[in-house]
C-alpha positions, 0 to 999 in steps of 0.5 A, spaced: 163 179 255 169 184 254 176 181 256 181 186 259 188 184 256 192 189 261 191 185 267 195 179 264 200 183 262 201 187 268 201 180 272 207 178 268 211 184 269 209 184 276 212 177 277 218 178 273 220 184 277 219 181 283 223 175 281 229 179 280 228 181 288 228 174 290 234 172 286 238 178 289 236 176 296 240 169 296 244 169 302 251 166 302 256 165 308 264 165 308 268 162 313 276 162 315 280 161 321 286 165 323 290 163 329 285 159 333 279 164 331 274 162 326 271 168 322 265 168 318 262 173 313 255 173 311 252 177 305 246 177 300 247 176 293 247 183 292 252 185 297 248 187 302 251 184 309 246 180 313 245 183 320 243 180 326 243 173 322 243 167 326 250 163 326 249 155 328 256 151 329 255 143 328 261 138 329 261 132 324 256 128 328 251 134 328 252 136 335 251 144 336 257 147 339 255 154 339 250 159 336 251 167 335 249 173 331 252 177 326 254 184 327 252 190 323 257 188 318 255 181 317 261 178 321 261 173 327 267 170 330 268 165 335 274 161 338 275 154 335 271 149 340 273 143 337 278 140 332 273 137 327 269 138 321 265 144 322 258 145 319 257 153 320 249 154 318 247 161 317 239 163 318 238 170 315 230 170 316 224 169 312 227 162 310 234 165 307 239 159 309 246 158 307 252 153 310 259 153 310 263 147 311 270 148 314 274 141 314 278 139 320 284 139 315 283 146 313 283 148 321 289 144 322 292 148 316 290 155 319 293 153 326 299 157 328 305 154 326 307 152 334 300 149 335 300 145 328 307 142 330 304 140 337 298 136 333 303 133 328 309 131 333 305 125 335 306 123 327 313 124 327 318 118 329 323 119 335 329 117 330 327 122 325 330 129 329 331 136 326 335 141 330 331 146 334 333 152 330 330 148 323 324 147 327 324 154 329 325 157 322 320 153 319 315 155 324 317 163 322 316 161 315 310 158 316 307 163 320 309 169 315 306 165 309 300 164 312 299 171 314 301 174 307 297 168 304 290 169 308 287 175 304 288 171 297 286 164 300 279 168 303 278 171 296 279 165 292 274 161 297 269 167 296 270 166 288 269 159 288 262 160 291 256 159 287 254 165 283 247 166 280 247 164 273 243 166 267 240 159 267 238 160 274 235 167 272 231 163 266 229 158 270 226 162 275 222 166 269 220 159 267 217 158 273 213 165 274 210 164 267 208 157 268 205 159 275 202 165 271 199 160 266 196 155 271 193 161 274 190 164 267 187 157 266 184 156 272 181 163 271 178 161 265 175 155 267 172 159 273 169 164 268 166 158 263 
């Protein structure tokens, strides 16, 4: 019996090249809040935007609050439905899924200074008073800083998201070789 050695080599090359596209389609979601609106950005690992991806927003008890779709640029935004931890899930089709948790503390920190002051006023003892001018000045400074630091915060959070590492790639290639080895073993048993 003559063995064709080009078939296994072709299979290995095919599996390695398809593994690269599988890693390239890992999906990511990033979320942040401006004023009382939550913005999400969804994209694949290669930078391609997720178009018409489904966004589902859950509260801390697992109750779905709202659902929508990303636009052609991978964006979806919504008004804050509840002052609670938000679990934002992206369903990008073909099994691609990612999630992002926007904590209640992050939401409160991102609220406009006036609304945040309303939230915090409950915790301020009545005997501790600040003049109206001082409160107004603090609100203006907070709002200005929030506006100026928002792009920096967005980039820092985006940088913290896990990227594909060399270990991930080597692990994927190892899986491919393992599956290929099992296939060749089964084929050799079948021929015997």
